[in-house]
C-alpha positions as CSV (number, residue, x, y, z in Angstrom):
1,M,-23.0,3.0,-6.3
2,K,-23.2,4.6,-9.2
3,A,-23.2,1.6,-11.3
4,I,-26.3,1.2,-9.7
5,E,-27.8,4.6,-8.9
6,Q,-26.8,6.1,-12.9
7,N,-27.4,2.4,-14.6
8,P,-28.3,3.4,-17.7
9,Y,-31.4,1.2,-17.6
10,R,-32.5,2.9,-14.8
11,I,-31.9,6.5,-16.6
12,L,-34.2,5.4,-19.2
13,G,-36.8,3.4,-16.6
14,L,-36.8,0.5,-17.8
15,L,-35.8,-3.6,-16.5
16,A,-32.7,-5.0,-17.8
17,G,-33.3,-7.0,-21.2
18,A,-35.8,-4.9,-22.2
19,T,-36.2,-5.5,-25.7
20,A,-35.1,-3.2,-28.4
21,R,-39.0,-2.4,-29.5
22,E,-39.3,-1.3,-25.5
23,Q,-36.6,0.8,-25.1
24,S,-37.5,3.1,-28.3
25,K,-41.0,3.5,-27.0
26,Q,-39.8,4.3,-24.1
27,V,-37.3,6.6,-24.6
28,N,-39.2,8.7,-27.4
29,R,-42.5,9.0,-24.3
30,L,-39.0,10.4,-21.8
31,K,-38.2,12.8,-24.8
32,Q,-42.0,14.4,-24.8
33,Y,-42.2,14.3,-21.5
34,L,-39.4,16.4,-20.6
35,E,-39.4,18.6,-23.8
36,A,-42.7,19.6,-22.3
37,E,-40.8,20.0,-18.8
38,Q,-43.4,17.5,-17.4
39,D,-42.3,14.4,-14.7
40,P,-42.4,11.3,-16.7
41,P,-45.1,9.0,-15.4
42,T,-44.2,6.1,-13.1
43,D,-41.3,3.5,-14.9
44,F,-38.9,1.0,-13.6
45,S,-36.6,3.6,-12.5
46,F,-37.8,3.2,-8.8
47,P,-38.0,6.7,-7.3
48,A,-38.2,5.3,-4.1
49,L,-34.4,4.0,-4.1
50,G,-33.1,7.4,-4.5
51,K,-34.2,10.7,-6.9
52,I,-32.9,10.4,-10.1
53,Q,-32.3,13.5,-12.4
54,R,-33.0,13.2,-16.3
55,T,-32.6,15.5,-18.8
56,L,-32.7,14.9,-22.8
57,D,-28.7,14.8,-22.6
58,S,-29.0,12.0,-19.8
59,V,-31.4,10.2,-21.8
60,E,-29.1,10.3,-25.0
61,T,-25.8,9.4,-23.0
62,A,-27.8,6.0,-21.2
63,V,-29.1,5.4,-25.1
64,S,-25.3,5.6,-26.3
65,K,-24.2,3.1,-23.6
66,L,-26.7,0.7,-24.5
67,N,-25.8,0.5,-28.1
68,L,-23.4,-2.7,-27.8
69,D,-24.2,-6.3,-26.2
70,A,-21.4,-5.6,-23.6
71,D,-22.7,-2.0,-22.8
72,K,-26.0,-4.1,-22.0
73,M,-24.2,-6.9,-20.1
74,S,-22.0,-4.6,-18.2
75,A,-25.3,-2.7,-17.1
76,A,-27.5,-5.7,-16.5
77,L,-24.9,-6.6,-14.1
78,F,-26.4,-3.9,-11.8
79,W,-29.8,-3.5,-12.4
80,F,-32.8,-5.5,-11.9
81,Y,-34.4,-8.1,-14.5
82,K,-37.3,-10.3,-14.6
83,G,-36.3,-13.5,-14.1
84,N,-39.6,-15.0,-12.7
85,E,-42.9,-13.7,-13.8
86,I,-44.2,-15.1,-10.2
87,T,-41.5,-14.0,-8.2
88,D,-39.9,-10.8,-9.5
89,E,-43.2,-9.1,-10.8
90,P,-44.9,-8.2,-7.2
91,A,-41.8,-7.1,-6.0
92,F,-41.7,-4.8,-8.6
93,E,-44.9,-3.5,-8.0
94,K,-43.7,-2.8,-4.2
95,L,-41.0,-0.6,-5.4
96,M,-43.3,0.8,-7.8
97,D,-45.3,2.1,-4.7
98,G,-42.1,2.9,-2.5
99,D,-42.9,-0.3,-0.3
100,V,-39.0,-1.1,-0.6
101,N,-38.9,-3.4,2.3
102,A,-41.8,-5.2,1.5
103,A,-40.0,-5.8,-2.4
104,K,-36.9,-6.3,0.1
105,N,-39.0,-9.4,2.1
106,I,-39.8,-10.7,-0.8
107,W,-36.7,-11.5,-2.7
108,G,-35.2,-12.3,0.8
109,N,-37.8,-14.8,1.4
110,L,-36.4,-16.8,-1.8
111,I,-32.8,-16.5,-0.9
112,F,-32.1,-17.3,3.1
113,E,-33.4,-19.7,5.5
114,T,-33.2,-20.2,9.3
115,R,-32.0,-23.2,10.4
116,G,-32.8,-25.1,13.6
117,D,-29.2,-23.7,15.2
118,G,-31.2,-19.9,14.7
119,K,-28.5,-18.6,12.3
120,T,-29.7,-17.6,8.4
121,Y,-27.8,-19.2,5.9
122,W,-28.1,-18.8,2.0
123,K,-30.3,-21.1,-0.1
124,E,-29.5,-23.4,-2.8
125,V,-29.7,-21.1,-6.6
126,T,-32.6,-22.7,-8.0
127,R,-34.6,-21.9,-11.4
128,R,-37.6,-20.6,-8.7
129,N,-35.2,-18.1,-6.7
130,H,-32.5,-17.3,-9.3
131,S,-33.1,-13.7,-10.5
132,A,-34.1,-13.2,-6.8
133,F,-30.3,-13.7,-5.8
134,H,-29.5,-11.0,-8.2
135,N,-32.2,-8.3,-8.0
136,W,-32.1,-8.8,-3.6
137,F,-28.0,-7.9,-4.5
138,V,-29.1,-4.8,-6.5
139,L,-31.3,-3.7,-4.3
140,E,-29.5,-4.0,-1.3
141,T,-26.7,-2.7,-2.0
142,L,-28.7,0.7,-2.4
143,M,-29.5,0.2,1.4
144,N,-26.4,-1.9,2.5
145,K,-22.7,-1.3,2.2
146,A,-21.5,-4.8,3.3
147,D,-19.4,-6.1,1.1
148,W,-21.4,-9.7,1.7
149,V,-23.7,-8.6,-0.1
150,F,-22.0,-8.7,-3.8
151,W,-22.0,-12.6,-2.7
152,A,-25.5,-12.8,-3.8
153,N,-24.8,-11.6,-7.2
154,I,-21.5,-14.4,-7.4
155,K,-23.7,-17.1,-6.6
156,F,-26.4,-16.6,-9.5
157,L,-23.2,-15.5,-12.1
158,E,-22.0,-19.0,-10.9
159,T,-25.1,-20.8,-12.0
160,D,-26.1,-21.9,-15.4
161,F,-29.0,-19.9,-15.1
162,V,-26.6,-17.4,-16.6
163,Y,-26.8,-18.2,-19.9
164,D,-30.7,-17.5,-19.8
165,F,-29.7,-14.1,-18.1
166,I,-27.5,-13.8,-21.3
167,K,-29.9,-14.9,-23.4
168,L,-32.0,-12.1,-22.4
169,I,-29.6,-8.8,-22.5
170,T,-28.1,-9.8,-25.8
171,D,-28.6,-11.2,-29.2
172,A,-27.3,-14.7,-30.2
173,T,-23.9,-13.0,-31.6
174,Y,-22.9,-12.0,-28.0
175,Q,-20.5,-14.6,-26.2
176,T,-19.2,-14.9,-23.0
177,T,-18.7,-17.3,-20.1
178,K,-19.2,-17.7,-16.3
179,K,-15.7,-16.6,-15.7
180,D,-15.8,-13.5,-18.1
181,L,-19.3,-12.2,-16.3
182,Q,-18.1,-13.1,-12.9
183,L,-14.3,-10.8,-13.8
184,L,-16.4,-8.2,-15.4
185,F,-18.6,-7.9,-12.1
186,L,-15.9,-7.9,-9.6
187,N,-13.6,-5.5,-11.5
188,Q,-17.2,-2.7,-11.9
189,V,-17.2,-3.5,-8.1
190,I,-13.9,-2.7,-6.7
191,L,-13.6,-0.1,-9.0
192,E,-16.2,1.7,-7.1
193,M,-15.1,1.1,-3.8
194,E,-13.1,2.9,-0.9
195,I,-10.0,0.7,-0.4
196,V,-10.8,-0.5,2.8
197,N,-13.5,-1.7,2.1
198,V,-12.0,-3.3,-1.2
199,N,-9.8,-4.6,0.9
200,K,-12.1,-6.4,3.1
201,F,-14.0,-7.6,0.0
202,V,-11.2,-9.2,-1.7
203,K,-10.3,-11.1,1.4
204,N,-13.5,-12.5,1.8
205,L,-13.4,-13.6,-1.3
206,K,-10.8,-16.2,-0.7
207,S,-13.0,-17.8,1.6
208,Y,-15.7,-18.3,-1.5
209,T,-15.4,-20.5,-4.2
210,F,-16.0,-19.7,-8.1
211,T,-15.0,-20.3,-11.4
212,A,-13.2,-16.8,-12.0
213,K,-11.7,-16.5,-8.4
214,D,-8.2,-17.6,-8.7
215,E,-8.0,-15.3,-12.1
216,F,-9.4,-12.5,-10.4
217,L,-7.1,-12.8,-7.2
218,N,-4.2,-13.2,-9.5
219,I,-5.2,-10.2,-11.7
220,F,-5.8,-8.0,-8.4
221,T,-2.4,-8.8,-6.8
222,S,-0.5,-8.3,-10.0
223,K,-2.0,-4.6,-9.8
224,K,-1.5,-4.1,-6.5
225,I,2.1,-4.5,-6.8
226,E,2.7,-2.5,-9.4
227,Q,1.0,0.3,-7.6
228,I,3.6,-0.8,-4.3
229,E,6.3,-0.5,-7.3
230,K,5.2,2.7,-8.5
231,K,5.3,3.8,-4.8
232,I,8.8,2.6,-3.9
233,K,10.0,4.5,-7.2
234,D,8.3,7.7,-6.1
235,T,9.8,8.0,-2.2
236,K,13.3,6.7,-3.6
237,E,13.1,9.7,-6.5
238,K,11.7,11.7,-3.3
239,R,15.1,10.7,-1.4
240,K,17.3,11.1,-3.7
241,N,16.7,14.5,-5.0
242,N,16.3,16.0,-1.5
243,S,17.4,13.9,1.9
244,A,15.3,16.3,4.3
245,N,12.3,14.6,2.6
246,A,13.6,11.2,3.1
247,V,12.2,10.8,6.6
248,S,8.6,12.4,5.3
249,A,9.0,10.2,2.4
250,G,9.5,6.9,4.1
251,N,6.9,7.3,6.5
252,E,4.2,7.9,3.6
253,L,5.4,4.9,1.9
254,Y,4.8,3.1,4.8
255,A,1.3,4.5,5.5
256,T,0.4,3.9,2.2
257,T,1.7,0.2,1.9
258,G,0.8,-1.3,5.2
259,V,-2.9,-2.0,4.2
260,E,-1.7,-3.3,0.9
261,L,1.2,-5.3,1.8
262,N,-1.7,-7.1,4.8
263,L,-3.6,-7.7,2.1
264,L,-1.1,-9.3,-0.4
265,K,0.0,-12.0,2.7
266,D,-3.6,-12.2,3.2
267,I,-4.3,-13.3,-0.3
268,L,-0.7,-14.7,-1.5
269,G,0.5,-16.0,2.3
270,I,3.9,-14.9,3.7
271,D,5.8,-17.8,1.6
272,N,4.5,-16.4,-1.7
273,I,7.7,-14.9,-3.8
274,K,6.0,-11.8,-5.5
275,Y,4.8,-11.0,-1.7
276,S,7.9,-11.6,-0.1
277,S,9.8,-9.7,-2.7
278,I,7.6,-6.6,-2.9
279,T,7.5,-6.3,0.8
280,D,11.4,-6.5,1.5
281,K,11.4,-3.8,-1.5
282,A,9.1,-1.4,0.8
283,A,11.3,-2.6,3.8
284,D,14.7,-1.9,2.2
285,E,13.3,1.6,0.5
286,I,11.6,3.0,3.9
287,L,15.1,1.8,6.0
288,Q,17.3,3.5,3.2
289,C,15.4,7.1,4.0
290,G,15.8,6.4,7.2
291,I,20.0,6.0,6.3
292,D,19.7,9.0,4.4
293,F,17.6,11.4,6.4
294,F,20.7,10.7,9.9
295,N,23.3,10.9,7.6
296,R,22.1,14.4,6.8
297,Y,21.7,15.8,10.3
298,K,24.5,13.4,12.3
299,E,26.4,16.0,12.5
300,N,24.2,18.3,13.8
301,E,25.6,19.1,17.7
302,N,22.1,19.5,19.4
303,G,20.7,16.9,17.1
304,S,17.9,19.0,15.8
305,I,16.5,19.2,13.0
306,P,17.3,23.2,11.4
307,N,14.4,25.5,11.4
308,E,14.6,25.6,7.9
309,H,14.0,22.1,7.2
310,L,11.3,21.5,9.3
311,R,8.4,21.8,6.4
312,Y,10.5,19.1,4.8
313,V,10.3,16.8,7.5
314,G,7.1,17.4,9.2
315,S,8.0,16.8,12.6
316,K,8.3,19.8,15.5
317,Q,10.6,22.0,16.1
318,N,13.5,21.1,18.4
319,E,12.4,17.5,17.1
320,N,15.6,15.1,18.0
321,F,16.3,13.3,14.3
322,S,17.8,10.6,15.8
323,D,14.3,9.5,17.4
324,L,12.7,10.2,13.5
325,T,15.1,7.9,12.3
326,M,14.8,5.0,14.9
327,D,10.8,4.9,14.2
328,L,11.3,4.6,10.5
329,F,14.3,1.9,10.9
330,I,11.3,-0.1,13.3
331,R,8.9,0.4,11.0
332,A,11.1,-1.1,8.1
333,K,11.8,-3.9,10.5
334,M,8.1,-4.7,11.0
335,I,7.4,-5.3,7.5
336,A,10.8,-7.1,6.2
337,V,10.0,-10.7,5.8
338,G,13.2,-12.0,4.0
339,D,16.1,-12.9,6.3
340,Y,18.8,-10.5,4.6
341,V,16.5,-7.4,4.6
342,K,15.4,-8.6,8.5
343,Q,18.9,-8.5,9.4
344,R,20.1,-5.2,7.5
345,C,17.3,-3.9,9.6
346,Q,18.4,-5.3,12.9
347,E,22.1,-3.9,12.2
348,T,20.8,-0.7,11.7
349,I,18.5,-0.5,14.3
350,K,21.9,-1.8,16.5
351,D,24.1,1.0,14.8
352,L,21.9,3.4,15.4
353,Q,21.0,2.6,19.1
354,K,25.3,2.8,19.6
355,W,25.1,6.2,18.0
356,I,22.4,7.5,20.7
357,D,24.2,5.6,23.7
358,D,27.5,7.2,23.0
359,K,26.0,10.5,22.6
360,P,27.7,11.6,26.1
361,E,30.8,10.5,24.8
362,R,30.7,12.2,21.8
363,D,30.0,15.4,24.0
364,K,32.6,14.8,25.7
365,Q,35.0,14.5,22.5
366,K,33.5,17.8,21.5
367,K,34.8,19.7,24.4
368,I,37.8,18.4,24.3
369,E,38.3,18.6,20.3
370,N,40.8,21.5,20.3
371,D,42.7,19.9,23.2
372,L,42.7,16.2,21.2
373,K,43.9,18.1,18.0
374,A,46.5,19.8,19.7
375,L,47.7,16.4,21.5
376,V,47.9,14.8,18.2
377,Q,49.7,17.4,16.2
378,L,52.3,16.8,19.1
379,W,52.5,13.3,19.0
380,E,53.0,13.8,15.1
381,D,55.7,16.9,15.7
382,F,58.0,14.6,18.0
383,E,57.7,11.8,15.5
384,Y,60.3,14.1,13.4
385,E,62.2,14.7,16.4
386,S,65.5,12.7,17.3
387,E,64.6,9.9,20.0
388,T,66.1,11.5,23.5
389,I,65.8,12.0,26.8
390,A,65.7,15.6,26.7
391,N,63.1,15.2,24.2
392,A,61.2,12.6,25.9
393,K,61.3,15.0,28.8
394,D,59.9,17.6,26.7
395,L,57.6,15.8,25.1
396,I,56.4,15.2,28.6
397,N,55.7,18.7,29.6
398,Q,54.1,19.9,26.5
399,A,51.7,17.1,26.7
400,K,50.6,18.1,30.6
401,R,48.9,21.1,29.1
402,Y,47.0,19.6,27.0
403,L,46.2,16.3,29.2
404,G,45.6,18.5,32.1
405,A,42.6,19.9,30.4
406,I,41.3,17.0,28.7
407,K,41.3,15.4,32.5
408,N,39.6,18.4,33.8
409,V,36.6,17.7,31.5
410,L,36.4,13.7,31.1
411,G,38.1,13.1,34.6
412,Y,41.5,11.2,35.8
413,T,39.7,8.0,35.6
414,D,37.7,8.3,32.3
415,S,39.1,5.4,29.3
416,I,39.5,7.9,26.4
417,Y,41.9,10.4,28.6
418,L,43.8,7.3,30.0
419,K,44.7,6.4,26.8
420,L,45.6,9.6,25.2
421,S,47.5,10.0,28.5
422,T,49.4,6.3,28.3
423,R,49.8,7.2,24.3
424,T,51.8,10.0,25.4
425,A,53.9,7.6,28.2
426,L,54.3,5.2,25.6
427,Q,55.8,7.6,23.0
428,A,58.1,9.2,26.1
429,Q,59.4,5.7,27.2
430,S,60.5,4.8,23.8
431,Y,62.7,8.0,23.5
432,I,64.4,7.3,26.7
433,I,65.1,3.3,26.5
434,E,66.7,4.3,23.0
435,E,69.4,6.8,24.3
436,I,70.2,4.4,26.8
437,N,70.7,1.8,24.3
438,S,72.5,4.1,21.8
439,V,74.9,5.0,24.8
440,Q,75.4,1.6,25.8
441,D,76.8,0.2,22.5
442,S,78.6,3.4,22.3
443,V,80.5,3.1,26.2
444,M,81.1,-0.4,24.9
445,R,83.1,0.1,22.4
446,E,85.0,3.1,24.0
447,L,85.8,1.0,26.3
448,Q,87.2,-1.8,24.2
449,T,89.6,0.8,22.4
450,T,90.1,3.2,25.6
451,Y,93.5,1.8,26.9
452,S,93.9,4.3,29.7
453,Q,92.4,4.5,33.4
454,Y,91.7,8.3,33.1
455,G,89.5,7.3,29.3
456,K,87.7,5.0,31.0
457,L,86.5,6.8,33.6
458,Q,85.3,9.5,31.8
459,V,83.4,7.1,29.4
460,L,81.8,5.6,32.7
461,A,81.2,9.3,34.0
462,R,79.0,9.9,30.6
463,M,76.8,6.5,31.2
464,K,76.3,7.9,34.3
465,Q,75.4,11.3,33.5
466,K,72.9,9.3,30.9
467,L,71.5,7.0,33.9
468,T,71.1,9.9,35.9
469,E,69.0,12.0,33.2
470,A,67.0,8.6,32.3
471,W,66.1,8.4,36.1
472,E,64.6,12.0,36.2
473,A,63.1,11.4,32.6
474,T,61.2,8.2,34.5
475,E,60.5,9.9,37.0
476,L,58.7,12.8,35.5
477,L,57.0,10.0,33.1
478,G,55.7,8.1,36.4
479,S,53.6,11.4,36.8
480,L,51.5,10.5,34.1
481,D,48.5,8.7,34.3
482,M,48.7,5.4,33.0
483,E,45.6,2.5,31.9
484,R,46.8,-0.1,34.4
485,D,48.1,-2.7,32.2
486,F,51.0,-0.2,31.2
487,R,52.3,0.6,34.2
488,I,52.3,-2.9,35.5
489,N,53.6,-4.4,32.2
490,R,55.5,-1.4,30.7
491,Y,56.5,1.1,32.9
492,N,57.4,-0.7,36.5
493,P,59.6,-2.9,34.8
494,N,61.3,-0.8,32.8
495,K,61.6,1.5,36.0
496,E,63.3,-0.8,38.1
497,S,65.4,-1.9,35.5
498,L,66.9,1.6,35.3
499,K,67.1,1.5,39.0
500,N,69.0,-1.8,39.2
501,L,71.2,0.0,36.7
502,C,71.6,3.4,38.5
503,N,72.1,1.5,42.0
504,Q,75.2,-0.7,40.0
505,L,76.6,2.5,39.1
506,G,76.5,4.4,42.1
507,V,73.6,6.7,40.4
508,S,71.5,8.3,43.0
509,T,67.7,7.6,42.1
510,S,66.1,9.6,45.2
511,V,66.5,12.5,43.6
512,A,63.2,14.5,42.7
513,T,62.0,15.4,39.0
514,N,62.0,18.8,40.1
515,T,65.1,19.2,41.5
516,P,68.2,20.7,39.4
517,K,70.0,17.8,37.9
518,P,73.1,16.9,39.6
519,Q,76.3,17.4,38.0
520,F,78.9,15.2,37.6
521,T,82.5,15.7,38.1
522,P,84.9,12.8,36.9
523,P,88.3,12.3,38.6
524,Q,91.4,14.1,37.3
525,P,94.6,12.4,36.9
526,A,97.2,13.5,40.1
527,T,99.6,16.4,39.5
528,P,102.5,16.1,41.0
529,T,103.0,19.3,43.2
530,P,107.1,20.0,43.9
531,T,108.4,20.1,47.4
532,T,111.0,20.3,49.2
533,H,109.9,16.9,51.4
534,Q,109.0,14.6,48.1
535,Q,109.0,14.0,44.7
536,T,106.8,11.8,42.1
537,V,108.1,8.5,42.0
538,F,107.0,5.9,38.7
539,Q,106.4,2.3,39.4
540,T,107.9,0.0,37.0
541,P,106.0,-2.9,35.7
542,T,108.1,-5.3,37.8
543,Q,107.1,-3.4,40.9
544,N,104.2,-4.4,42.9
545,P,100.7,-2.3,42.2
546,P,100.5,0.3,45.2
547,K,97.3,-0.5,47.5
548,E,95.0,2.3,45.8
549,E,96.1,1.4,42.2
550,K,94.3,-2.1,43.2
551,G,91.6,0.0,44.2
552,N,91.4,1.5,40.8
553,V,91.9,-1.5,39.1
554,G,88.5,-2.8,41.3
555,C,86.2,-0.4,40.4
556,I,87.1,-0.3,36.4
557,L,86.3,-4.7,36.9
558,V,82.7,-3.3,38.3
559,L,82.3,-0.7,36.4
560,V,83.1,-2.8,32.8
561,S,80.9,-5.7,33.9
562,T,78.0,-3.1,35.0
563,V,78.3,-1.9,31.6
564,I,78.5,-5.4,29.6
565,M,75.5,-6.5,31.7
566,I,73.1,-3.6,31.3
567,P,72.0,-5.2,27.8
568,I,71.7,-8.3,29.4
569,V,69.2,-6.9,31.5
570,F,66.9,-5.2,29.1
571,A,67.5,-8.5,26.9
572,L,66.0,-10.0,30.1
573,N,63.2,-7.9,30.4
574,E,62.1,-7.7,26.9
575,N,61.6,-11.6,27.0
576,G,59.6,-11.2,30.0
577,G,63.0,-12.2,32.4
578,K,62.9,-16.0,31.1
579,M,67.3,-17.0,31.4
580,T,68.6,-18.7,28.0
581,D,71.7,-20.6,27.4
582,S,72.9,-17.3,25.7
583,T,72.3,-14.9,28.4
584,A,72.9,-17.8,31.7
585,I,76.6,-18.3,31.3
586,P,77.9,-14.4,30.3
587,L,75.8,-12.9,33.0
588,L,77.3,-15.7,35.4
589,I,80.8,-14.8,34.2
590,L,80.1,-11.2,34.8
591,M,78.9,-11.4,37.9
592,V,82.0,-13.3,39.3
593,V,84.0,-10.3,37.4
594,F,81.6,-8.0,39.6
595,I,82.1,-9.6,42.8
596,V,85.8,-9.4,42.2
597,G,86.1,-6.2,41.3
598,M,84.2,-4.8,44.0
599,F,85.8,-6.7,46.6
600,M,89.5,-5.5,45.2
601,Y,87.5,-1.6,45.5
602,T,86.0,-2.1,49.1
603,N,89.8,-3.6,50.5
604,N,92.1,-1.6,48.3
605,K,90.4,2.1,48.6
């Protein structure tokens, strides 16, 4: 300890408390020997405690450090003084003779006692041994680095005998207190200690009782907090200047503040607002370092850090950046105290873990990226096209190319693939339904304004043609893979409703989607052919209609009732099959008309 090894009193070869005359005489004598380049005679520098280099300059410097009473007191706290002629003089003689252990035993016997349990305890400080506590501390500090050694001097400084010590060292004008001396002593001790020893020393001070304890710990913790805040600020600047530095900056902050934060916890307690505040600040900054670092490299396909950035990170080549980030997040969580920061750490760790777990899915999506973009673009392009059956088929056929490529990568059971295929099916099915509904409305209007049998048959023939096209498109739609819920609750019910309509109008539902579209030729009016055996006879309204005409009337009743029933059936399908008063009665009437028409048609064909 430099405060002892290079103590001004030691350089001059004096005990603390030497008079001005003694000091002047010793200084002159030292200079004479040094100028003559001779070794000075034995004095109170005690060479046995370690070699000392004395020069004219070092002597002058030592003298300058003993000019003021405050300087004398600072030096005296770390050097021997004669407080008891009987007990101290023999120890000093042993030190001059080079018998350090003998001197140590003299003072040690005065301050320690062994009790019945075999353990060694401090003795009470008395007038006889008070200087022994101080002198033993000085000697033992040079020989033993244990932090408990300093407690011997604290015990001395806690007694009223310290005022005799003050009078011996300084003149009557110098005013100080036990607390001031204790603070002066402790601050000098921690100034020269290594950080690990300082933390252990201060931590142990909590178990002792002395006047300056609370003030010293308050000053000490305040300085520690200031130091940690500066480190947090420096880390933040490094992170913002270059996010590639974020992980190394965060780890450095964790490493350099961990011990200090634990010390603050031991001194202040975990519930102390000063401790929780500075700890959460550090944890939050470490967490943010991880977040910034992750955002910097998350788009890298292979998850590794570019070689040119390894010097910032301080990691091995090809080390996964997500692992480095997770380590930092966990460290932030380990030191966090407040609920808010703890929760933020936990949620961030959870999100990162999900991102790590989802890597296989992201890899798959990367492989289908081009096909996925093309498929989405196809959907958007068709949004601007007419909602027709033809466009539905076109959409399906074009989408199959991209869906097939995606299925080859993901597999036919993959949820992403099924969602994409179902999305295509949904759009195509809406086009089919839209055109069928539009045709129904058109047929209804035309049947109401068309009075000729031939015209009505042409209208119905167009309806049957659209149903044929719709059935082909629906069959094509069914070749797409779909999510189970969509197929059961949307596709199958609509297909079944369309099939019923087709059956009612005599439209075949057994045509394969890859066969040519069937052509429907509407019936043409009979053209009279002149012969010598017959001629056309026009029936008057008063005559009973011939059997063939009754059959045609029955056909029209069937077709008209079927067309009218189409929107009712679709309404029922959209309503989950629930019947209401507004649909039950009309549907019953139409069914009666349908049955009558079928009867007329089959019996007068």
